[in-house]
C-alpha positions in Angstrom: 8.1 16.2 -2.8 4.4 15.7 -3.3 2.1 19.3 -2.6 -0.7 18.5 0.6 -3.3 19.3 -2.5 -1.7 16.7 -5.0 -1.1 14.2 -1.3 -4.9 13.8 -1.0 -5.9 13.4 -4.8 -2.9 10.7 -4.0 -4.1 9.2 -0.7 -8.1 8.2 -2.8 -5.3 6.2 -4.8 -4.5 3.7 -1.5 -7.3 1.4 -0.8 -7.2 -1.0 1.9 -5.0 -2.9 4.3 -4.9 -6.4 3.6 -4.5 -8.5 6.7 -4.4 -12.5 6.1 -2.5 -15.1 8.1 0.8 -14.4 5.5 0.0 -10.5 6.3 0.1 -10.8 9.9 3.3 -12.4 10.1 4.9 -9.3 8.0 3.2 -7.4 10.6 6.2 -8.3 13.6 9.1 -7.1 10.9 7.2 -4.0 9.8 6.3 -4.9 6.4 2.8 -4.2 5.9 0.9 -5.0 2.9 -2.1 -2.4 1.1 -4.2 -2.8 -1.8 -3.4 0.0 -3.9 -4.2 1.4 -7.7 -3.0 -0.5 -10.4 -1.5 2.7 -12.2 0.8 3.8 -8.8 4.4 3.6 -9.4 6.3 2.4 -6.8 8.0 5.9 -6.1 4.8 7.0 -6.6 4.0 4.8 -3.1 6.7 5.6 -1.1 5.9 9.3 -1.3 2.5 8.6 -0.4 2.9 6.2 2.5 5.8 8.6 3.8 3.8 11.9 3.5 0.9 10.0 5.4 2.7 8.4 8.0 5.7 10.2 9.0 7.9 7.3 9.1 10.8 6.1 6.5 10.7 3.1 4.2 12.9 0.4 3.6 11.7 -1.0 0.2 8.7 -1.1 -2.0 7.6 -4.6 -3.0 4.2 -5.1 -5.1 2.9 -7.2 -7.2 -0.3 -7.9 -9.4 -3.1 -9.9 -7.7 -5.9 -11.7 -9.8 -8.7 -11.7 -9.4 -11.0 -15.3 -9.2 -14.6 -15.3 -11.3 -15.9 -14.5 -14.8 -13.8 -13.2 -16.6 -16.1 -9.8 -17.6 -16.2 -9.1 -13.8 -11.7 -8.9 -13.2 -10.3 -5.7 -11.9 -6.9 -5.7 -12.3 -5.6 -4.8 -8.3 -2.0 -4.8 -7.1 -0.7 -5.1 -3.3 1.8 -3.4 -2.1 4.1 -4.8 1.0 5.8 -1.8 2.2 8.6 -2.0 4.8 8.9 0.9 7.0 11.8 1.7 9.4 9.4 2.1 12.6 6.2 0.7 13.5 3.3 2.4 12.0 -0.9 2.0 13.3 -2.9 1.9 10.9 -6.3 0.2 12.4 -6.3 3.4 14.2 -6.0 5.7 11.2 
């Protein structure tokens, strides 16, 4: 498990929730999409979200997203789709 101090630092790797037309369809299935740091692994992501939200996660799906624009301005991004057992209220936190 991750200690409280370490989890506080790891939460900084979580950037923002992704809200698009496609991701709102996943909300009905208890699947939430977030943008996270590229360096995180699936197990780290699962531990962080389980500890932060206090809910069990069924699965973690990740993919790297390329930014559109000039090559010098491209920043690597990683999106994560989490399938929770229960619903969460991530908009209120």
